[in-house]
Legacy VTK file of the C-alpha trace (Angstrom):
# vtk DataFile Version 3.0
C-alpha trace
ASCII
DATASET POLYDATA
POINTS 534 float
0.494 -0.172 0.603
3.044 2.338 0.427
2.886 3.143 -3.203
-0.206 4.742 -3.024
0.852 7.144 -0.137
1.054 9.952 -2.846
-2.352 8.873 -4.743
-3.832 8.973 -1.118
-2.101 12.552 -0.665
-2.848 13.818 -3.804
-6.928 13.220 -4.122
-7.179 14.766 -0.102
-6.525 17.595 -2.608
-9.896 16.859 -4.407
-12.227 15.883 -1.649
-15.744 14.325 -2.128
-18.395 16.435 -1.137
-20.084 15.161 1.990
-23.190 12.831 1.002
-22.898 13.267 -2.716
-23.814 9.808 -4.660
-23.221 9.619 -8.104
-23.643 6.746 -10.909
-21.935 6.392 -14.084
-24.294 6.016 -16.255
-24.775 6.703 -20.651
-23.387 10.521 -20.454
-20.223 9.221 -17.527
-20.993 11.472 -14.532
-23.389 14.243 -14.756
-24.369 16.857 -12.123
-23.333 20.270 -11.471
-20.455 21.386 -12.080
-18.548 22.333 -8.435
-19.288 18.835 -7.849
-17.023 17.301 -9.839
-13.661 18.270 -8.867
-13.161 14.651 -7.577
-14.863 13.331 -9.841
-12.264 14.040 -12.657
-8.796 13.123 -10.432
-10.372 10.067 -9.749
-11.215 9.041 -13.337
-8.209 10.060 -13.917
-6.793 7.151 -11.935
-9.769 4.858 -12.955
-8.148 5.823 -16.919
-4.642 4.745 -15.838
-5.842 1.378 -15.001
-8.032 0.938 -17.555
-5.244 1.812 -19.849
-3.182 -0.586 -18.440
-5.466 -2.983 -18.135
-6.134 -2.804 -21.951
-2.460 -1.059 -22.894
-4.281 1.033 -24.563
-4.518 4.770 -25.142
-8.120 5.597 -23.228
-9.868 9.124 -23.198
-11.218 11.320 -20.828
-14.179 13.800 -21.996
-15.507 16.744 -19.761
-18.734 17.631 -21.654
-21.954 19.633 -20.775
-23.905 17.687 -23.538
-27.359 18.766 -23.989
-27.779 20.418 -20.678
-27.199 23.673 -19.305
-23.559 25.125 -19.271
-23.032 24.292 -15.280
-24.164 20.805 -15.726
-21.483 18.924 -16.529
-19.999 15.346 -16.822
-17.262 13.045 -17.422
-16.611 10.079 -18.947
-14.130 7.975 -20.319
-13.853 6.732 -23.701
-12.552 2.641 -24.852
-9.902 1.589 -26.936
-11.921 1.586 -30.470
-13.622 4.913 -29.494
-16.657 3.297 -27.988
-18.079 4.247 -24.538
-16.669 2.335 -21.223
-16.985 -1.236 -21.097
-20.174 -1.887 -18.521
-18.380 -3.555 -16.088
-16.008 -0.914 -15.638
-18.773 1.291 -14.737
-19.751 -0.303 -11.825
-15.785 0.329 -10.749
-16.370 4.383 -11.473
-19.377 4.580 -9.483
-17.530 2.782 -6.889
-14.743 5.081 -6.746
-16.370 7.889 -7.416
-18.254 7.645 -3.837
-15.857 5.805 -2.427
-14.800 7.961 1.146
-11.107 9.439 1.286
-10.383 6.609 4.098
-11.436 3.978 1.654
-10.061 4.827 -1.606
-6.660 3.115 -1.934
-8.962 -0.432 -0.972
-11.041 0.076 -3.494
-8.106 1.109 -6.237
-6.620 -2.467 -5.243
-9.869 -3.930 -5.470
-9.978 -3.040 -9.203
-6.535 -3.896 -9.365
-6.868 -7.517 -7.837
-10.111 -8.521 -9.862
-8.281 -7.179 -13.500
-5.555 -9.025 -12.523
-3.515 -5.858 -13.564
0.120 -5.499 -13.039
1.194 -4.599 -9.607
4.494 -4.545 -10.238
6.383 -1.896 -8.520
7.668 -0.057 -11.911
4.257 -0.487 -13.015
2.956 0.820 -9.444
5.941 4.089 -10.230
4.247 4.270 -13.554
1.134 4.654 -11.601
1.948 7.264 -9.681
3.597 9.124 -11.458
0.623 9.219 -14.028
-1.673 10.395 -11.183
-0.186 12.929 -9.553
1.910 14.664 -12.433
-1.496 16.272 -13.952
-2.336 12.990 -14.600
-0.040 11.669 -17.594
-1.676 12.739 -19.839
-0.320 10.774 -23.173
-2.539 13.918 -25.141
-4.045 16.888 -24.052
-6.801 18.121 -26.962
-8.281 21.088 -25.375
-11.329 22.083 -26.583
-12.479 19.612 -29.130
-16.296 17.895 -29.554
-16.548 15.015 -27.938
-16.828 13.098 -30.855
-13.394 14.128 -32.100
-11.604 12.405 -28.963
-13.399 9.296 -29.372
-12.029 9.577 -33.384
-8.703 10.481 -31.496
-8.939 7.515 -29.127
-9.236 5.419 -32.207
-7.168 6.507 -33.861
-4.346 6.102 -31.413
-5.092 2.675 -31.221
-5.073 1.837 -34.729
-2.012 3.393 -34.993
-3.290 5.686 -37.397
-5.363 3.438 -39.373
-8.423 4.775 -38.736
-6.888 8.184 -39.576
-4.418 10.884 -38.114
-5.075 11.686 -34.263
-5.234 15.248 -34.813
-8.224 17.688 -35.134
-6.409 18.628 -38.536
-6.274 15.179 -39.674
-9.882 14.707 -38.274
-10.868 17.828 -40.760
-8.871 16.363 -43.353
-10.368 12.820 -44.062
-14.093 13.889 -43.462
-13.667 16.815 -46.094
-12.302 14.953 -48.648
-14.639 12.249 -48.488
-17.530 15.024 -48.409
-15.453 16.893 -51.375
-14.923 13.186 -53.340
-19.464 12.421 -52.698
-20.649 15.562 -53.954
-18.529 15.312 -57.077
-21.123 12.880 -58.302
-23.870 15.689 -57.431
-24.745 17.631 -60.658
-25.660 21.284 -61.262
-26.186 22.540 -57.587
-26.720 26.172 -57.104
-25.888 28.089 -54.119
-29.354 28.137 -52.673
-28.856 24.086 -52.332
-25.189 24.761 -50.996
-26.461 26.822 -48.379
-27.544 25.485 -44.747
-28.433 27.496 -41.706
-26.618 25.617 -38.597
-27.323 26.044 -35.082
-24.217 25.817 -32.904
-26.281 25.558 -29.536
-23.448 28.259 -28.560
-21.404 25.408 -27.814
-17.720 23.998 -28.723
-19.522 22.273 -32.102
-20.477 25.901 -33.749
-16.096 26.568 -33.018
-15.297 23.775 -34.458
-17.501 23.311 -37.557
-15.677 27.404 -38.406
-12.553 25.588 -38.343
-13.789 22.418 -41.030
-15.315 25.374 -42.960
-12.190 26.196 -44.713
-11.547 22.523 -45.647
-15.009 22.510 -47.656
-13.722 24.420 -50.595
-17.198 25.708 -51.148
-18.700 22.580 -51.334
-21.088 23.291 -48.149
-21.790 26.822 -47.731
-23.175 27.805 -44.087
-24.489 30.241 -42.021
-24.052 29.379 -38.460
-26.608 30.215 -35.580
-25.870 30.403 -31.747
-22.114 30.570 -32.388
-20.763 30.912 -29.177
-20.062 34.631 -28.911
-23.126 35.271 -26.966
-25.849 33.254 -25.419
-25.382 30.248 -22.689
-24.788 27.210 -24.118
-28.187 25.016 -24.598
-30.126 27.809 -23.923
-33.612 27.723 -25.892
-30.729 26.372 -28.689
-29.624 22.985 -29.199
-30.950 20.171 -30.671
-32.541 18.898 -27.576
-34.354 22.056 -27.395
-35.682 22.040 -30.953
-36.789 18.572 -30.814
-38.512 18.992 -27.666
-40.264 21.798 -28.305
-40.872 21.420 -31.518
-39.867 24.650 -32.498
-36.795 26.288 -34.063
-34.185 28.048 -31.654
-35.460 31.138 -30.007
-34.569 34.457 -32.225
-33.876 32.480 -35.156
-35.970 33.408 -38.517
-36.586 30.328 -40.438
-38.071 31.253 -43.900
-39.576 29.096 -46.048
-36.914 26.998 -48.033
-34.441 27.383 -45.495
-32.589 23.938 -44.698
-31.667 24.274 -40.901
-30.276 21.768 -38.681
-29.051 22.143 -34.725
-26.157 20.440 -32.610
-26.388 20.286 -29.304
-23.696 21.173 -27.054
-20.993 19.080 -27.501
-22.320 18.141 -30.761
-22.853 14.607 -30.948
-26.673 15.052 -31.754
-27.804 16.427 -34.871
-31.697 17.340 -36.024
-33.082 18.935 -39.063
-35.905 21.134 -39.584
-37.670 23.708 -41.949
-40.555 25.915 -42.117
-42.996 25.361 -44.649
-44.982 27.554 -47.025
-47.727 27.700 -44.490
-45.151 28.728 -41.803
-45.912 25.487 -40.112
-42.789 23.995 -38.209
-41.118 20.425 -39.671
-38.662 18.706 -37.671
-36.578 15.696 -39.306
-35.561 14.092 -36.206
-32.963 10.262 -35.627
-35.550 8.241 -37.554
-35.877 10.481 -40.822
-32.232 10.781 -40.787
-31.552 6.957 -40.438
-34.272 6.026 -43.086
-32.621 8.564 -45.054
-28.665 7.056 -44.829
-30.182 3.451 -44.918
-31.920 4.381 -47.984
-29.086 5.461 -49.703
-26.348 2.675 -49.017
-29.249 0.354 -49.936
-29.358 1.250 -53.492
-25.496 2.190 -53.450
-24.671 -1.744 -52.229
-27.256 -2.927 -54.735
-25.438 -0.915 -57.172
-22.235 -1.968 -56.608
-23.375 -5.465 -56.380
-22.289 -6.118 -52.813
-24.426 -8.718 -50.725
-23.916 -7.562 -47.460
-26.725 -7.399 -44.555
-27.822 -4.003 -43.584
-29.958 -2.902 -41.049
-31.229 -0.050 -39.053
-31.555 -0.362 -35.178
-34.084 1.550 -33.258
-35.682 1.652 -29.628
-39.372 1.555 -28.633
-39.620 5.153 -28.962
-38.461 5.219 -32.750
-42.316 6.353 -34.705
-44.293 3.499 -36.032
-44.336 5.144 -39.486
-40.668 5.270 -39.466
-40.300 1.188 -38.740
-43.227 0.507 -41.602
-41.602 2.184 -44.510
-38.062 0.941 -43.983
-39.419 -3.427 -43.170
-42.297 -3.004 -46.019
-41.312 0.011 -48.773
-37.337 -0.033 -48.291
-37.017 -4.425 -47.208
-34.219 -3.110 -44.703
-33.893 -5.304 -41.507
-34.989 -3.291 -38.357
-33.431 -4.665 -34.878
-35.054 -3.193 -31.864
-33.058 -2.934 -28.801
-33.223 -1.313 -25.531
-33.171 2.685 -25.202
-29.481 4.443 -24.500
-26.711 4.493 -27.193
-24.586 1.982 -25.655
-27.825 -0.498 -26.950
-27.969 0.561 -30.515
-24.386 0.162 -31.319
-23.739 -3.299 -29.754
-26.353 -4.001 -31.193
-25.740 -2.159 -35.082
-22.057 -4.526 -34.593
-24.258 -7.882 -35.840
-24.612 -6.434 -38.852
-22.141 -5.529 -42.065
-23.754 -2.447 -41.936
-25.534 -1.088 -39.112
-27.250 1.923 -39.024
-28.326 3.662 -35.489
-30.044 6.934 -34.712
-31.860 7.779 -31.526
-34.846 9.624 -32.529
-32.999 12.723 -30.026
-30.596 12.833 -33.446
-27.301 10.632 -31.486
-26.394 8.172 -33.920
-24.169 6.831 -36.656
-22.875 4.041 -39.204
-20.864 0.892 -38.164
-19.072 -0.935 -41.419
-17.894 -4.471 -40.634
-14.347 -5.358 -41.405
-15.434 -7.540 -44.086
-17.691 -5.181 -45.513
-15.103 -2.637 -45.740
-13.076 -4.855 -47.201
-15.338 -5.766 -49.809
-15.789 -2.174 -50.539
-12.348 -1.234 -50.881
-11.443 -4.239 -53.303
-13.725 -3.286 -55.504
-13.020 0.506 -55.328
-9.572 -0.606 -56.123
-10.828 -3.398 -59.043
-9.066 -2.332 -62.043
-10.413 -4.753 -63.768
-13.798 -4.325 -66.521
-16.225 -4.203 -63.958
-18.942 -1.598 -65.325
-19.328 1.859 -64.893
-22.300 1.490 -62.509
-20.628 -0.818 -59.913
-17.540 0.930 -60.174
-19.230 4.704 -59.237
-21.124 2.812 -56.552
-17.896 1.193 -54.632
-16.272 4.698 -54.567
-19.074 6.481 -53.570
-19.392 3.709 -50.647
-15.796 4.216 -49.976
-16.135 7.758 -49.504
-19.153 7.441 -47.406
-17.394 5.053 -45.322
-14.652 7.590 -44.538
-17.235 10.498 -43.934
-18.903 8.759 -41.363
-17.499 8.672 -37.812
-17.932 5.273 -36.656
-17.125 5.427 -33.412
-19.528 7.450 -31.961
-23.065 9.820 -33.042
-21.032 12.826 -34.655
-23.241 16.300 -35.961
-20.569 17.103 -38.064
-20.044 14.161 -39.780
-23.561 12.939 -39.753
-24.268 16.460 -41.032
-21.875 16.226 -43.846
-23.296 12.843 -45.009
-26.821 14.114 -44.914
-25.805 16.949 -47.235
-24.334 14.774 -49.918
-26.780 12.436 -49.682
-29.393 15.393 -50.142
-27.279 16.874 -52.804
-26.367 13.162 -54.839
-29.979 12.267 -54.969
-31.157 16.507 -55.729
-33.640 16.301 -53.327
-35.091 19.146 -50.954
-35.694 18.858 -47.121
-39.536 19.040 -47.842
-39.245 16.251 -50.278
-37.196 14.077 -48.000
-39.484 14.669 -45.152
-42.435 13.375 -47.560
-40.586 10.270 -47.738
-43.325 9.056 -45.081
-45.570 10.941 -42.371
-44.877 10.305 -38.586
-47.786 8.935 -36.723
-48.814 11.510 -34.063
-47.416 10.985 -30.992
-47.381 11.958 -26.864
-44.652 11.028 -23.859
-45.672 11.428 -20.628
-44.837 10.853 -17.191
-45.840 9.282 -14.293
-44.744 9.797 -10.608
-44.323 6.167 -8.687
-43.336 5.347 -4.986
-40.871 3.504 -6.593
-39.996 2.861 -10.479
-38.390 -0.957 -9.713
-41.961 -2.140 -9.753
-41.915 -1.852 -13.854
-40.283 -4.638 -15.344
-39.937 -4.381 -19.123
-39.214 -7.350 -21.663
-38.903 -7.297 -25.918
-36.669 -4.562 -26.226
-38.457 -2.097 -23.504
-41.905 -2.857 -25.246
-43.974 -5.143 -23.153
-44.030 -4.733 -19.204
-43.908 -8.209 -17.121
-44.768 -6.453 -13.890
-46.733 -5.487 -12.043
-49.060 -8.458 -12.755
-51.761 -6.987 -15.373
-50.319 -3.928 -16.630
-49.266 -4.922 -19.642
-53.039 -6.701 -20.129
-54.681 -2.938 -19.250
-52.065 -1.905 -21.720
-53.290 -3.827 -24.792
-56.754 -3.185 -24.431
-56.631 0.374 -24.261
-54.447 0.064 -27.569
-57.518 -1.500 -29.056
-59.710 1.482 -28.655
-57.679 3.494 -30.837
-56.933 2.974 -34.721
-52.703 2.691 -36.057
-52.389 2.577 -32.108
-49.549 1.582 -30.037
-47.864 2.422 -26.463
-45.311 1.184 -23.857
-44.171 1.848 -20.486
-40.591 1.717 -19.181
-38.936 2.916 -15.931
-36.568 5.949 -16.230
-33.117 4.912 -15.441
-32.545 8.116 -13.165
-36.026 8.868 -10.955
-38.668 7.279 -9.274
-40.872 7.997 -12.451
-42.195 5.636 -15.732
-42.274 7.022 -19.289
-44.946 6.378 -20.881
-45.571 6.638 -25.232
-48.263 6.330 -27.115
-49.032 6.918 -30.809
-52.114 6.442 -32.830
-53.425 7.761 -36.094
-54.273 11.392 -34.742
-52.621 13.944 -32.264
-56.076 13.412 -30.306
-56.129 9.891 -29.873
-52.302 9.955 -29.657
-53.163 12.327 -26.076
-55.924 10.195 -25.189
-54.167 6.401 -25.174
-51.135 8.601 -23.487
-53.475 9.091 -20.237
-55.025 5.914 -20.431
-51.976 4.539 -20.139
-50.860 6.858 -17.955
-53.560 5.957 -15.250
-53.461 1.966 -16.211
-49.884 3.043 -14.412
-50.897 5.176 -11.420
-53.324 2.821 -10.381
-51.365 -0.484 -11.256
-47.965 0.491 -10.425
-47.984 2.671 -7.739
-48.408 6.391 -8.495
-48.082 9.405 -5.971
-49.674 12.307 -5.792
-52.650 13.563 -7.654
-54.100 11.272 -10.419
-52.873 11.671 -14.115
-55.105 14.656 -15.747
-56.226 14.375 -19.111
-54.097 15.931 -21.105
-56.413 19.094 -22.273
-56.620 20.178 -18.562
-53.212 20.168 -18.094
-52.029 22.838 -20.476
LINES 1 535
534 0 1 2 3 4 5 6 7 8 9 10 11 12 13 14 15 16 17 18 19 20 21 22 23 24 25 26 27 28 29 30 31 32 33 34 35 36 37 38 39 40 41 42 43 44 45 46 47 48 49 50 51 52 53 54 55 56 57 58 59 60 61 62 63 64 65 66 67 68 69 70 71 72 73 74 75 76 77 78 79 80 81 82 83 84 85 86 87 88 89 90 91 92 93 94 95 96 97 98 99 100 101 102 103 104 105 106 107 108 109 110 111 112 113 114 115 116 117 118 119 120 121 122 123 124 125 126 127 128 129 130 131 132 133 134 135 136 137 138 139 140 141 142 143 144 145 146 147 148 149 150 151 152 153 154 155 156 157 158 159 160 161 162 163 164 165 166 167 168 169 170 171 172 173 174 175 176 177 178 179 180 181 182 183 184 185 186 187 188 189 190 191 192 193 194 195 196 197 198 199 200 201 202 203 204 205 206 207 208 209 210 211 212 213 214 215 216 217 218 219 220 221 222 223 224 225 226 227 228 229 230 231 232 233 234 235 236 237 238 239 240 241 242 243 244 245 246 247 248 249 250 251 252 253 254 255 256 257 258 259 260 261 262 263 264 265 266 267 268 269 270 271 272 273 274 275 276 277 278 279 280 281 282 283 284 285 286 287 288 289 290 291 292 293 294 295 296 297 298 299 300 301 302 303 304 305 306 307 308 309 310 311 312 313 314 315 316 317 318 319 320 321 322 323 324 325 326 327 328 329 330 331 332 333 334 335 336 337 338 339 340 341 342 343 344 345 346 347 348 349 350 351 352 353 354 355 356 357 358 359 360 361 362 363 364 365 366 367 368 369 370 371 372 373 374 375 376 377 378 379 380 381 382 383 384 385 386 387 388 389 390 391 392 393 394 395 396 397 398 399 400 401 402 403 404 405 406 407 408 409 410 411 412 413 414 415 416 417 418 419 420 421 422 423 424 425 426 427 428 429 430 431 432 433 434 435 436 437 438 439 440 441 442 443 444 445 446 447 448 449 450 451 452 453 454 455 456 457 458 459 460 461 462 463 464 465 466 467 468 469 470 471 472 473 474 475 476 477 478 479 480 481 482 483 484 485 486 487 488 489 490 491 492 493 494 495 496 497 498 499 500 501 502 503 504 505 506 507 508 509 510 511 512 513 514 515 516 517 518 519 520 521 522 523 524 525 526 527 528 529 530 531 532 533
C-alpha cells in the first residue's frame, strides 16, 4: 500500500462532497460542475488502470452535452473510441463514491479483480500518471466529444483509422465529402446553403474551423456560435426536438434548410418551415431512413451482398419502422433505450445504421464490409461503370462517417452529400413518410423498480396485469401502440403512445398513464386528461 501514499495525499486535495452519491451512466457522471472536482481526479486514476488493463490509450471527456452549461459530465472513452465497457461503469461508480479513507482499497479491489500488473515498476508509473497532471499523453483542449472518440480510435489503430489530430479529423471527413458531392450535378448556391444552430457550444467553433477544408462545397450560416448567449439555452438539438420549434430568435424562412447540434456536437436534427409557416422536424428516425435508403441503393448498384440493418429503440416512430421494413425491405432491429445498446446491436450486421430519435447516431461497417468495398473500389478490371461508381461512393461514405460514436459534424456532411447526390430538397426528404402523431408522458411512482420490461422495453412483465391493461387500451384506437418503461434516474415511469391522430395519441397516453398510476404505485394526484393540463 506504500506506493499509493502519494495518490492518497493528492486525492485529499480533491475531496468528495459529504453525502454526494453519483452513478456512472451513458453520459458518464453528470451533475453540477462544482461537484465534479473529485470525479475528475478519480477518473484520472481509473483511466490509468483501464489503460494498463487494455494496454491502450483511454480518453477522458468533460462536457455539458445537451444540458445547461453548469450541468457537466465526465466520461471515459474506450480503446476503439467506444463508450466505457459496462463492467467498468461499476468500478467508476465505486471510485466516485468511496470515502477518502476507502479510496486506496477501492483501487486495489479493481487491480485485483482485473489482474492488473502490480509490479513496483508499474506502481511507480501509476503514481507518476496519477500525480503529474494525470500524465496525459495528449491533451486536446477544446474539442467536440466525437472528435475525442475519433482520436482515441486513431491512437489505438496506429493511425489506420486516421491521423489523431483535429486537423487530421477535418481532412479525412472533408476529403471524403468533397469526393461524394462530386457525384452531384449542377448544384446552385441555394442548394449548397445550410443554416446551423451551434447551441452556443463547441460544435459551432469546430464547424467554423472545418469550413476552411470544404472548398465551398457547402455554404454555412452559423447561429448561436458562442459569441453571445448561453450553452443550450433555448437552442440546440434537444430544445428543437422537445419544443418542436426553431431556436429562439432565429427566423427560419420557407425554403431554408436548417439543423441544430447539441452542446458537445454528438446529436443533430434537421428542420424547416413550409410555405404556411408550419414547422417540420426531421429527427433521428428520418435521418436513419435517409442514410439507410442511400446505402442500400449503393450496395445494390455495387453488386455487394452485405447485410444492412437499422437499429431503433421503442421510441422510433411506427411510420419509420413500417417504411423501412415494408417499402425499403431493410431489416429493423429494436433494442433497449441507450446509445450503448444500439451501438452493440449495430455491430451484428455488415452495415448497421443506428439513430435515437434525439439525433444521436452513426453507421458501423464490419471489417469484412469495408474490405469488400475497398477491393471493389480499387478493382482495375473490367467491372461496369455503375458498379465502380457505386463502390467509390461507398468508400467515400465510409470515410465521411465517424464510426466511433454519434457525431453531428460527420452526420451533417453525410446528410448534405446524400441530399445533393439525390437532388432532394429537405421537403422531399420529409415526405418519405409521415410520422404518426405521438405523445410522451411521465407518471410519478413510489418505486420505479416495480416496472420490469421485456422485448426491448416494449412490453411490461410486472406489475401483474399492467401489460394486459395496456393491450386492451391500445385496441380502442387506430394504428396505435403504447409502452411504458421506468426512468433510469428517478422514480418516474415514462409513457409513450402513438395513434392515427394527435387527439387519439393524447387520449391513449392519458389512459395508459392512469393504468400505470393505479397498478404501479402512483404518488401525488392522479393524472389528468391532457387538455386540462395545458
